[in-house]
Backbone as JSON Lines, residues from 0, in Angstrom:
{"i":0,"aa":"M","n":[0.84,-1.17,0.0],"ca":[0.0,0.0,0.0],"c":[0.89,1.25,0.0]}
{"i":1,"aa":"D","n":[0.55,2.2,-0.82],"ca":[1.3,3.45,-0.92],"c":[1.04,4.31,0.31]}
{"i":2,"aa":"P","n":[2.07,4.69,1.07],"ca":[1.86,5.47,2.29],"c":[1.33,6.88,2.04]}
{"i":3,"aa":"N","n":[1.39,7.36,0.8],"ca":[0.92,8.7,0.48],"c":[-0.57,8.72,0.13]}
{"i":4,"aa":"V","n":[-1.2,7.57,0.05],"ca":[-2.6,7.5,-0.32],"c":[-3.43,7.23,0.94]}
{"i":5,"aa":"V","n":[-4.43,8.07,1.15],"ca":[-5.32,7.91,2.3],"c":[-6.43,6.95,1.9]}
{"i":6,"aa":"P","n":[-6.63,5.88,2.67],"ca":[-7.73,4.97,2.35],"c":[-9.08,5.69,2.37]}
{"i":7,"aa":"G","n":[-9.96,5.28,1.49],"ca":[-11.25,5.95,1.33],"c":[-12.1,5.96,2.58]}
{"i":8,"aa":"Y","n":[-11.95,4.96,3.44],"ca":[-12.81,4.95,4.61],"c":[-12.46,6.07,5.58]}
{"i":9,"aa":"F","n":[-11.23,6.55,5.6],"ca":[-10.9,7.71,6.45],"c":[-11.61,8.95,5.95]}
{"i":10,"aa":"V","n":[-11.66,9.12,4.65],"ca":[-12.36,10.27,4.07],"c":[-13.85,10.18,4.35]}
{"i":11,"aa":"G","n":[-14.42,9.0,4.18],"ca":[-15.84,8.81,4.43],"c":[-16.2,9.0,5.89]}
{"i":12,"aa":"W","n":[-15.36,8.51,6.79],"ca":[-15.59,8.64,8.23],"c":[-15.56,10.12,8.63]}
{"i":13,"aa":"G","n":[-14.61,10.87,8.09],"ca":[-14.52,12.31,8.37],"c":[-15.7,13.07,7.81]}
{"i":14,"aa":"T","n":[-16.15,12.69,6.62],"ca":[-17.32,13.33,6.03],"c":[-18.56,13.06,6.87]}
{"i":15,"aa":"L","n":[-18.71,11.84,7.33],"ca":[-19.84,11.49,8.19],"c":[-19.8,12.31,9.48]}
{"i":16,"aa":"A","n":[-18.63,12.52,10.04],"ca":[-18.5,13.32,11.26],"c":[-18.95,14.76,11.01]}
{"i":17,"aa":"L","n":[-18.61,15.32,9.86],"ca":[-19.06,16.68,9.52],"c":[-20.56,16.74,9.33]}
{"i":18,"aa":"I","n":[-21.12,15.75,8.68],"ca":[-22.57,15.7,8.48],"c":[-23.28,15.6,9.82]}
{"i":19,"aa":"N","n":[-22.75,14.76,10.71],"ca":[-23.35,14.61,12.03],"c":[-23.28,15.9,12.84]}
{"i":20,"aa":"A","n":[-22.2,16.65,12.69],"ca":[-22.1,17.94,13.39],"c":[-23.2,18.89,12.93]}
{"i":21,"aa":"G","n":[-23.43,18.95,11.64],"ca":[-24.51,19.79,11.12],"c":[-25.88,19.31,11.56]}
{"i":22,"aa":"L","n":[-26.07,18.01,11.54],"ca":[-27.33,17.43,11.98],"c":[-27.58,17.73,13.46]}
{"i":23,"aa":"A","n":[-26.54,17.63,14.27],"ca":[-26.65,17.92,15.71],"c":[-27.02,19.38,15.94]}
{"i":24,"aa":"Q","n":[-26.42,20.28,15.2],"ca":[-26.75,21.7,15.37],"c":[-28.2,21.98,15.0]}
{"i":25,"aa":"G","n":[-28.71,21.27,14.0],"ca":[-30.11,21.41,13.63],"c":[-31.05,20.91,14.71]}
{"i":26,"aa":"K","n":[-30.54,20.07,15.57],"ca":[-31.33,19.54,16.69],"c":[-30.96,20.23,18.0]}
{"i":27,"aa":"R","n":[-30.31,21.37,17.9],"ca":[-29.91,22.17,19.06],"c":[-28.97,21.43,20.0]}
{"i":28,"aa":"R","n":[-28.05,20.71,19.44],"ca":[-27.0,20.02,20.2],"c":[-25.66,20.61,19.78]}
{"i":29,"aa":"S","n":[-24.64,20.35,20.56],"ca":[-23.31,20.87,20.25],"c":[-22.73,20.15,19.02]}
{"i":30,"aa":"G","n":[-22.52,20.92,17.97],"ca":[-21.94,20.34,16.76],"c":[-20.54,19.81,16.98]}
{"i":31,"aa":"F","n":[-19.75,20.54,17.76],"ca":[-18.37,20.11,18.01],"c":[-18.32,18.8,18.79]}
{"i":32,"aa":"N","n":[-19.14,18.7,19.84],"ca":[-19.15,17.46,20.63],"c":[-19.59,16.28,19.78]}
{"i":33,"aa":"W","n":[-20.61,16.47,18.95],"ca":[-21.08,15.38,18.11],"c":[-20.09,15.06,17.01]}
{"i":34,"aa":"F","n":[-19.33,16.05,16.56],"ca":[-18.26,15.78,15.6],"c":[-17.23,14.83,16.22]}
{"i":35,"aa":"L","n":[-16.83,15.13,17.47],"ca":[-15.86,14.28,18.15],"c":[-16.43,12.89,18.41]}
{"i":36,"aa":"L","n":[-17.69,12.81,18.84],"ca":[-18.33,11.52,19.05],"c":[-18.39,10.72,17.75]}
{"i":37,"aa":"S","n":[-18.65,11.41,16.66],"ca":[-18.75,10.75,15.37],"c":[-17.4,10.22,14.9]}
{"i":38,"aa":"L","n":[-16.33,10.92,15.25],"ca":[-15.01,10.41,14.89],"c":[-14.74,9.09,15.6]}
{"i":39,"aa":"L","n":[-15.26,8.96,16.81],"ca":[-15.05,7.73,17.59],"c":[-16.03,6.63,17.21]}
{"i":40,"aa":"F","n":[-17.32,6.98,17.06],"ca":[-18.36,5.98,16.92],"c":[-19.01,5.91,15.55]}
{"i":41,"aa":"G","n":[-18.73,6.88,14.68],"ca":[-19.22,6.85,13.3],"c":[-20.72,6.68,13.16]}
{"i":42,"aa":"P","n":[-21.13,5.63,12.44],"ca":[-22.56,5.43,12.15],"c":[-23.41,5.24,13.4]}
{"i":43,"aa":"L","n":[-22.84,4.77,14.49],"ca":[-23.61,4.64,15.72],"c":[-24.04,6.01,16.24]}
{"i":44,"aa":"A","n":[-23.17,7.01,16.1],"ca":[-23.53,8.38,16.5],"c":[-24.64,8.92,15.61]}
{"i":45,"aa":"T","n":[-24.6,8.61,14.33],"ca":[-25.66,9.04,13.41],"c":[-26.99,8.43,13.84]}
{"i":46,"aa":"F","n":[-26.97,7.15,14.12],"ca":[-28.19,6.48,14.56],"c":[-28.75,7.13,15.83]}
{"i":47,"aa":"A","n":[-27.88,7.42,16.79],"ca":[-28.32,8.04,18.04],"c":[-28.96,9.4,17.78]}
{"i":48,"aa":"L","n":[-28.34,10.21,16.91],"ca":[-28.9,11.53,16.6],"c":[-30.27,11.42,15.97]}
{"i":49,"aa":"V","n":[-30.42,10.51,15.05],"ca":[-31.69,10.39,14.32],"c":[-32.77,9.75,15.18]}
{"i":50,"aa":"A","n":[-32.41,8.75,15.96],"ca":[-33.41,7.97,16.68],"c":[-33.82,8.59,18.02]}
{"i":51,"aa":"F","n":[-32.93,9.3,18.68],"ca":[-33.21,9.7,20.06],"c":[-33.37,11.2,20.3]}
{"i":52,"aa":"F","n":[-33.15,12.03,19.3],"ca":[-33.27,13.46,19.49],"c":[-34.27,14.05,18.5]}
{"i":53,"aa":"E","n":[-35.2,14.85,19.02],"ca":[-36.21,15.47,18.18],"c":[-35.64,16.69,17.47]}
{"i":54,"aa":"T","n":[-36.18,16.96,16.3],"ca":[-35.84,18.18,15.6],"c":[-36.75,19.28,16.1]}
{"i":55,"aa":"R","n":[-36.13,20.37,16.51],"ca":[-36.91,21.5,17.03],"c":[-36.99,22.57,15.97]}
{"i":56,"aa":"I","n":[-38.2,22.87,15.57],"ca":[-38.43,23.88,14.55],"c":[-39.09,25.08,15.22]}
{"i":57,"aa":"E","n":[-38.49,26.25,15.06],"ca":[-39.05,27.46,15.64],"c":[-39.81,28.21,14.58]}
{"i":58,"aa":"M","n":[-40.99,28.66,14.94],"ca":[-41.8,29.48,14.04],"c":[-41.65,30.94,14.46]}
{"i":59,"aa":"H","n":[-41.29,31.79,13.53],"ca":[-41.12,33.22,13.86],"c":[-42.31,34.0,13.4]}
């Protein structure tokens, strides 16, 4: 394996962490904390965000 090439799963895992941070902010949670959790737990963090936290929509 070429040491200068980053395996695709690292890129995908990082992208998922960024998506989870945005999703968490939409649910009024800390984007940074969920970004870090997503780096550790990946898809499990996504499942937790979707399954256990409600989306809060404010009407102005």
